[in-house]
N, C-alpha and C positions, 0 to 999 in steps of 0.2 A: 504493499500499499504506499502511496506517495504522500509524504507529509509536506504539503504545500506550504505551510507556515515556516518551514525551515529553509525554503529555497531563497537565495538572493536574487532578486529581480532587478537589481540596480543596472546591470548591463543592458537589459532591455529598455529601461526607462531613459538611459543615455542616449537612445536613438530617437527620442521623441521631441526633439528641439523645435520643429516646426509643426507640431501637431495642433489641430484645432481641437481644443480640449472640450468635451461634453461634460459639463459640470452637473452635480447631483445635489441641489439644495433640498432641504427637508422643511415640511410644515406639518404641524400636528393638526389633525382633524378629529373633533369629538363627534362620535356617531350617535345616532338617536338613543341607542341603549346606554350611553354613557361611556362605552369603550372608546380608547384613544388609538387612532390609526396614524402612524407617521407616513406621510405621502412624500416620496422622492420623485422629483420631476427632472428627467434627463433633458438638458438644454445646452446646446453649444453657442447660444447667442445669436445665431444666424437665422435668416428666414428659412421657409420650407424648401427653397431651392438648394439649400446645403444642409442635407440630413445629418442628424446625430450620427457620429461614428464612435467605435470603441477602440482607441488606441491606448498604448502603454500608460500615458498620464491620465487618461480618462478612467482606465481600470484601477489605477493606484488610488485616485480620489474616491471612486465609487467604493472600493475596498475599504477605505477609512470610514466612509459614511456608514457602511453596513456594520463595521466593528463597533462604532459609537452606538448604532441602534440596538445591537445585540446586548451591549451593556445596560442600555435603558430598559430593554425588555426584562433582563434579569432583575433589574431594580423595581419592576412593576409600574414603570411610567408609561409604557405603551403596550397595547394589546395586539397590535398587528402592524405589518409594514407592507406598503404598496409602492410599486414603481409604475410611473407612466412617463410620457414624453411631451415634448413641446407640441404646439398645434400640428396636427396631421402626421406626426412622426414619433414613433417610439425609438427605433434605431435601425440604421441601414447596415448593421454588421460591423465586423472588424475594420479598422482603418489599415488598408493594406498599401498605402501610398509609400511607406518607407520600407516595405519588404525587401526591396532590391539592395538595401543597405546592409542586411543582415550578414554578419561576417563568418558565421558558422552554423552548423546543424544545432549545436547545443544552445545558442541564442534563439534559434527558431523553435526549439522545444519549449523555451520559456514563454512564448506567445500562447501555446496551448495550455501550459501550466498555470499561467496567470489568469487565463479566462476561467479555467476550472476552479481556481481557488476563490476568485471573486464571485462569480456567478453561482458556483456551487454552495457558497455561504447563504444563499437565499433559502435554503432548506435546513439551515442550522442556526437560525436566529432566536430559538427559544419561543417564538410566537409564529403564527401563520404568516406567510407572505403571499401577497396578491400581485399579479401583473395586470395592469389595466392597459391593454393594448389599443391605444387611442388612434393609431395610424399605421403607417409603413412599418413593417417588422420583418427584416430580412436577416438571414444568417444568425449572427450573435444576437441580434435584436429579438428574434423568436426564441433563441436559446435563453435569454433573460426569463421569458415566459415559462419555458419548459422547465427551468430550475426552481421556479416559484411553486408554492403549494396549490394555488388556484389561479385561474385566468379568466378575464372577460375580454371581450373584443368590441370595438366600435363598428357598427354595420357598415359605415362608410370608409373604413380603412382602405388605403390604396392597394396594398398587396401584403401578402404573407407567405414566406417561403424560406427554404433552406437551399440556396442556389449554388452552394460551394462546388458541387460536381461540375457544374457548367464552367467554373473557373480552374478546374484542375486540382482541386483540394477536396476536403470532406468536412462536414459539420464537426468541428473539433472542440466545442465547449459544452459538450453534453448531448447534442442533438442526436448523434449516432447511437447512443445508448438509451437515452430517456424517451425518445419518440416511439420507437417500436414497442416499448414496455408500457406506453400510455395508450396507443391507438392500434396495436397489432402490427404484425409484420407486413401484410399485404398493403395496408394503408401507408406504412412508413416507407415501404419500397416506392410507392407512388410519389411521395413528397421528396425523398432524399435522392432517388436515382432517375425515376421516369420523367418527372416534370422538368428538371434541369436539362435533360437531354432532348426535350421537346421545345427547342428554342427558348429555354429558361422560362417555362410556364410558371405562373404564380397562382396562389390560392386567393380566392375572394374570402371576405369574412364569414360568410354564410357556409362556405365549403369547409373552412377551418372549424367552424362549430360542428357542422354535420360529421366531420371526421372524428371529433372528440378531442381535437387539440385545444379548443377553448370550452369552458365550462358554462359560459353564458354570453349572449350577444344582446346589445342595446342599441337603440337609435342614437344617431349623432347629436341631436338637439339636447338631450338630457343624459349623455353617455356617463360623465363623471358622477353626476348625482345618483343615477341608477347603479353604477358600479359600487359607490360607496354604501348605498343602502343594501345592496346585495351581499356585500362583504360583511356588513353588521349582521345580516340575517345568518350567514354562515358562522360567524363567531358565537351568536346566541343559540344556535341550533334551530332557528326557525326555517333555515333554508338547508335542504339536503342535497349534496352534490352527487349526482349519479353518473358514473362513467361505464357506459355499456361496451366500449370497444376494448377495454383493458384485457390482454390475452390471459387465458387460463392455462392450466396444466396440459390440456389435451391439445390445445393450439400449439404450445411450445414443443410437444413431443412429435406431432404428426404434420400439422399444417405449415409450421415455421420452415422446416428443412425443405419441404416440397416447394414452398413459394420461393425460397431462395434459389433452388435449382432451376425452376422455371425462369426466373429473372436472369440468371446467369446465361441460360441457352438463349434467351431473348437478346441480351446485350451482345453475345458473340455473333449472333445472326445479323444484327442491325448495325453495330459499330465496330465489329472485329475485336481484336485483343490489344490493339496499340495503346488506346487511352488507359491510363492507370487509375485515375480517381474513381470511376464507376465501380471497378471491381474492388478497390480498397474499401469503398463505402459498403459494398455487398458484404464483404467479410465482416466488417464491424457490425452490421445489422444482424448477420447470422450469429455472431458470438453474444449479441445482447440478449439472447433468449435465456441465458443462464449466468450465473456468477454475480458478484456484487457491483454496485454503482462504482465503487472506487476502482475495481479491475477494469470496468468499462472506460472510465475516464483515462486510466493509464494507457489503455490501448489507443485511445484517441490522441493522447500526447505524442506517441511515437509515430502514428500514422500521419498526423499533421506535420510533425517535424521533418519527416521523410519526403512528404509530397511538396512542402513549401519550399524546400531546398532543391528541387528537381528541375530539369529542363522544361518539362511540359508546363509547369506553373509559371515559369519565367516568361514562356512564349504566350501563355494565356493572359498574363497581366498586360503584356505588350499589345496584344490583340484587343483586350478590353479597353485599354486606353485609346486605341485608334477608333473604336465604335463609339465610346462615350464622349470623346473630345474632338478628334480630328474630323469625324464624320459631320459633327454638328457645326463646324466652322470650315467649310470647303476651301481648300488652298486654290487661289486663282479666281475666285468668284468675284465679279465686279461689284460695286456698290449697289445694294439692292434698291436704292432710290431711282436708279436708271431703269428699273423694270416697268414694263407696260402693265397697267391694271387689266386683269383678265375678267371680264364680265360675260363672256359667251365662248364656248369652245366648239370647234368642229373636228370631227373625226372622219377621215376619208377611208371608207371601207365599212363593212357590216358583218364581217365574219367573226370567228371566235375571238381573235386578238383584239379586233376593233371593239367588239362588245365589252371586253374586259376593260379596255381604255375608257370607254364611255361610262361604265358603271363606277370606276374609280374616280374619274373627274366629277361626276355628279354627286357622289357621296361625300367627297372631301372638299370640293370647292363650293358646292351648292349653287352652281351657275347653270344656265340653259346649256345643254349639250346636243348638237345635231350630228347625225350620222348619214352617210349617203353611200350608194353603191351603183352598180351598172344597171340594176333593174329593181322595180318595186317589190318583187318577191323576196329578194335578198335583204332589202331594207326592212320589210315587215318582219322577217325572221330574226334579224338583229335586234330590232326593238322588242319583240316578244321575249327574246333570250334575256334581255336586260331586265324587262319587267319580271320574269321568272326569278331571276336571281335576287331582286329586290324583295319579292315574295318570300323566298327561303330565308332571307335575313330577318324579315318580319316574324316568320314562323318560329325562329330560333330566339326571338325576343331582342335581337340586336338593334332592331328599329321599331319604334311604335307605329301605330296605324297612320297617324297624321303625317309623320316624317315619310313614311314609305309612299303615301299618296302624293306628297310634295315632290319627292324624287322622280316618280313616274311621270308627273306632269312636266318635269324639266327636260325630259328626254324626248326627242323629236327625230324622226326619220323622213328622208326625202331623196327623190332623184333630181330635184331642181337645185342645182348647185348655186344658183344666185341667192339662196337662202343663207349661204355662208358669208354674205357681204358684211355683216356686223360682227363676225367673229374676230376675237382678238388674238386667239391662239388656235392654229390648225395643225393637227398631227395626222400622219398617214399610216395605214396598217394595210398596205397592199402587197402584192407579190414582190418577193426579194429579187428584183431585177432593175438595173439601172434605168432603162428605157421606160418602164412602166411608172416608176416613181418620178422621173423627169416629166412625163406626160401629165400626171395628176397635178403636180405642183405648178407647171406652166399654165395649166387651165385655171387653177383656183387662184393664182396670183392676179389674174385679170379681174377677179371678182372682189377680193378682199381689200381692205383699206391699205394704204401705203405703209403704215407702221405695224400692220399685223405680223405676228411672228409665226413662221412655218417650222415645223419639227419633223424630222424623219426618225422613224424607229428601226432604221436599218440595223442589222447585227454585225455586218462586216464590210458592206460596200463603202466607197468613197463618198463622204458628204459633199465635199467639193465638187466631184464629178456630177452628182445629182444637182448641185446648185448651178451648173453652167447652163442649164435651161431656163434660169430665172433672169429677169431683168434686174432684180435687186437681190443678188445672192447674199448680201450681208444680213438679210432677215432670216436666213436659213441656219438652223442649229440641229445637231444630232441629239436625240433624246431617246436613248436605248434602254428599254425595259427588259426585265427577266422574267421567265415564266416560273410559277404562275404569277401573274401581275399583281393580284391582291396580296400575295404573301411575300414575295422577294423584296428586300427593302432598298435594293440599289437601282440608281439610274445613272448610266454613263452619259454625261454632258459633253457632246463633241463639238470642239471649236475648229473651224477652218481658218485659213488666213483672212478670209473676207468677213467672217462672223462679227457683227458689231457687238459692242459692250451692252447695248440695250437688249438685243436678242439673247445674249448670254445670261445677263442678269435676269431676264424674265424666266429663262429655263430654270435657273437655281431657285428662284422664288416659287415658281410653280411646283417644282419637285418637292420643296419643303411643304408646300400647301397640301401635297398629295400624301404627306406623312412618309416620304422617301429620303434617303440619304443620296446626294448627288456628288459624283467625283468628276473633276475636269480631266478630259483626255484629248490629245491631239487627234487629228484626222489620219489615223494610220490604220492599215488593214487589220481587221478583228478588234481594233481598239485595245482593251486590256484583257477582259475576261475570256472572250472567244479566241483570242490570239493564244493565250496560254493553255486553254482547254484543247485547242486544235494541236498543240505540241503534245500534250498528254494523249489524246486520242490517236494521233498519228503514230506515236511509238507502240500503242497497243495494236494498231492496224498493221504496222510493220512486223511485229512479232508474230501475228497470225499468218501473214504472207509467208514468212520464213518457214512456217510449218509448226510453230508452238501451239500446243493444246490451249484452248481458251481458258480452262481451269488454271493452267500455269500462269497465264497472263493476268488474270484476275488476282491470283495470289501474289504476283510481283508487286502490285500496287498497294498491298495491304499496309506496309510500314509507313506509307504516306498519311494514314488515318483519314482518308477521305470518306465523305458521307456515303459514297457508293463507288463501286468499281467502274472502269471505263466503259465497258459495254453495257452495263445497267444504265449508265448516264446516257449513252447513245441512244438506247432503247427509249429512254424517257423524253429526250428532246426530239427524237425523230431521226431516222436513218437518212431521209432526204435532206433534212437541215444539216445533219452532220457531214453528209457528202458535199453539200454546197459550201460549208464553211471550209472544209479541208481543201476544196478546189480553190477557193479564194486565197487561202494562205500559200498554197504551193504555186499559185501564179505569181504572188507578190515575192515570195521567198523560196524558190525551188531548191536552193541548196540547204535549207534548214528545216523544211517542213516535208512531210510524207503524206501522200494521198494514195489511195488504192482504188482500182476500178471495182474491187469487191464491194465498196460502200454503195455504188450505184446499182449493182446487181442485187445486193440485199435490201436496198430501199424499195425494190419493186415487190418484195414478198410481203404477205399479210402478217407473218410471225417470223422473227429471225432467231431469237434466243429462247432457251428454256430456262426457268427460274425455280428456286426452291420457295418455300412458304414465306421466308423473310425477304423475298424479292431479289436475292443474290443470284447472279447468272451462273448456271451450272454447265451449259453446253449449247450447241448449235441445234436448231430444228433440222429435221431430216431435209426440208426444202432448202435450207441455208447450206447445208453440207453438199448438196448437188451443184450449187452455183459457185461455192468458194473456189478460188484459185490460189494454190498455196505451193510453195517450195518444199524442199526436204532438208532444210538446215535450221532445225528449231534451236532456240536459245533458252538458257535457264533463267530463273526469276531474278537472280542477282544481277545478271547482265541487263535485263529489261529495266529493273530499278535504277541501276546506274545511268542508263541512257536517259531515263525520264529525268532524274536529278540533274545531270550535266546539261540536258537540253533546256530545262527551265532556267537554271542558273545563266546559261548563255543568253537565252532570249530576254530575260529580265534585265540583264546587263546592257544589252543592245537597246532595249526600250528606254532604259534611263539615259543612255548616251544620246539617243535620238530625241529626248524630250517628250516622249509620249505622255508622261505624267510628271508633276513637279518633283516627286520623290518616291523612293521605294515603299514608304509607308502607304502611299496611295495605291500601289499595285496590290499590297497585302489587303488593304481595306476593300478593294474591288472583289478579290477572291473570297474574302470572308462574307461579304454582304451579297455578292452576286452569284456565287457558286457553292456557297456553304462549306468552304474550306475551314477546317477545324482550328478553334483557338489554341489547341495544344501544339499546332505547328507555327502559330503566330501568322497564319496566312501561308506564305511560302518562304520568304527570305530568311528568317531565323533558322527554320528547318534545314534550308540549304547550306547555310553557314555551318550549322552544327554537324552536319553529315559530310563536310569537306567538299562538297560540290562546287562552292564558290572558289575555293583555293585551286581545285583541280582545273577549273575552266578560265579563270582570269587572275589567279594568283593573289587574291585579296578576299575580304568579306564584305557583305553589304552593310554590316553594322560594326561600329568600332566603339567598345569591344563587342563581339558577338553576344547575342542575347542567350544566356545560359544560366542554369541554376548555380548555386553556391558550390564553388570547387570544380564547376564544369569547364 
């Protein structure tokens, strides 16, 4: 058993010079019964845009506060302790801003041990402790509640979660032990493992209550008063707290190991075995079924110290910083004051992609949206599709009836393009062929106002070439979405030599209005994401042509930790699209990109690959085997992986030298947001530095020093 009181935490506190300290002032509240409750309010003195966090200095102060309250409880001065937060926020978890400064694994272990010492004392005050979860409670914020005796939650709280696995670590301040013993293994697996891997899904207050994480839920208008009254009821015995999900002996003996085994199989099928934190979390949850709390906390200490000093966490923090900061302040975006106000949007096309655009624009911008196509039947089908999607959102409760009707009324379809005359922003979603796009833009330019912005969603064609058909090419900007449009958060904003600052500014402002992250890219073949995916897919195609079995090729890509293998990705985006992108890239850079006629042959088939239940590609269909043309010189998985690593390092270096994006951080941001590349790789560049590909290809690294864990 670890004696936390005997540990010297001064080396940890020495690293907190620039910490924004969350203070823990106390006020006594006399309850209706006459009992006195000491109410601790966590507050860093900033507004809600800067959440409370739990750094070394914060924990030290909170520890002293709780020590004082324990003495007061012993003296009979107080009968309960409660923790709550400043308005809208309990705490957003540990302060991870200085983790990169940690000098050793021993110091990293102190982070876990300090959290356990301070938060763990909430169950050892001599009086009941209450967590009044009045707002955002993530990671260590939720673990404050889990370490408390009782918990209430504000029904309007923004989010409740243990997101650590998303960042390459584990809940290390009691969450991995306390949660499964509070709500059962299956519910705990959902919160600790599954939700973080589903794009960091959070719980709503009602969900947290239904799962049994919270004991009571109260409306925002009277939350603190209701919580105090409820706490008084618990203290006097008037309120009985019932916890239905607490696991019993039968669950621990039978259901627990089965649930863990199912979860492990699911993880291996969906994410492979490269990410460490989900499996470490799984092991901790498994072991939580038996043994003492002290043993559980000691396991968390070691697991957190190990992960927090590793390469995957270092890359994850780099990626997290990109998504949280760089993505919100796009490099190269002109002054937003130059943007044209968009009061009406035109969409050229009425197919699937066009309908997705129209739905997104009308939902997010709440302005009239007009779609057009070559005949009325296609237009009517497009409008019907949009209305149907609005209906689905209404049925799910994501839109109320009035809003749904308003959105339907804002969408209009027509074959008369003169109705585009008052559109401020027009985007095309037509066939991926330069001549077709030139034709529709040339026609629409004669109709719209001189300052209307034209946007092309091309995935790989030259925006400048498309613009040669325009009288005013400066109004044209690339505006490349990723599929599915409603889900993927990236838009590549493409600037040509002619693009005006007004057009560029409008594109960035519109992207933000759509709830997307925009990254500026030059008008280069494939821009960023498709150029690098073409490199990946090309190497997969090359290996197949050489005669390598598809299972070997898929296996070769596993160490990258990508969300799916190359052929699973191709099957998702479509073999015709993949063939088109590969052709575009090989025309532009025939010496560096590979395209195979196999792609075109396979694109003509209804089904190309066979998959297992997890969606992983296991082989070719019989039809595909008949049309595949292959050599008889297969290569091994290591050779394929090295080709991919070196090819990516070379291409990224060239893109930076060409000025395709302002910095390597923008390439990583595009891969994370546009292609779902994992945080544990940091996108691509930290991984390539770590694997030696950068040194092999150009004799240097992308980052100085390389982004690695302690001692890496």
